[in-house]
C-alpha positions in Angstrom: 0.1 0.0 0.0 1.5 3.5 -0.8 1.7 6.2 1.5 -0.9 8.3 -0.4 -3.5 5.6 -0.3 -3.1 5.4 3.5 -3.7 9.2 3.8 -6.8 8.9 1.7 -8.2 6.0 3.6 -7.4 7.9 7.1 -9.5 10.8 5.6 -12.4 8.8 4.7 -12.6 7.1 8.2 -12.4 10.6 9.7 -15.4 11.9 7.9 -18.1 10.1 9.8 -16.8 11.6 12.9 -16.7 15.0 11.3 -20.3 14.5 10.1 -21.5 13.5 13.7 -20.0 16.6 15.0 -21.9 18.7 12.5 -25.1 17.1 13.5 -24.4 17.6 17.1 -22.6 21.0 17.4 -23.4 22.6 14.0 -21.3 23.5 11.0 -18.7 26.0 12.8 -16.4 26.1 9.6 -19.5 26.9 7.5 -20.6 29.6 10.1 -17.1 31.1 10.4 -16.9 31.4 6.5 -20.3 33.4 6.4 -19.3 35.6 9.1 -15.9 36.3 7.4 -17.6 37.0 4.0 -20.1 39.4 5.7 -17.4 41.1 7.7 -15.3 41.6 4.5 -18.2 42.9 2.7 -18.7 45.6 5.6 -15.1 46.5 5.5 -14.9 47.0 1.8 -18.0 49.4 2.3 -16.1 51.2 5.1 -13.2 51.6 3.1 -14.9 52.8 0.3 -16.6 55.5 2.4 -20.1 54.1 2.0 -21.9 53.8 5.2 -23.6 50.3 5.9 -27.4 50.2 6.7 -28.3 48.8 10.0 -29.6 45.8 8.3 -26.2 44.9 6.8 -24.6 45.4 10.2 -27.0 43.2 11.9 -28.2 46.0 14.0 -31.9 46.5 15.0 
């Protein structure tokens, strides 16, 4: 068995654990990606001098 095939098998075996964590705790990686994209958008607006609306900032 080659080292590459071993690594692929290890990753495949880890997936059920990751999937069960997502079910139990939520997809933290996805949530972080969404927040990062929102933050990047807000900072782009701020740096260009455009004021963000309360809806865009999450303010009520």
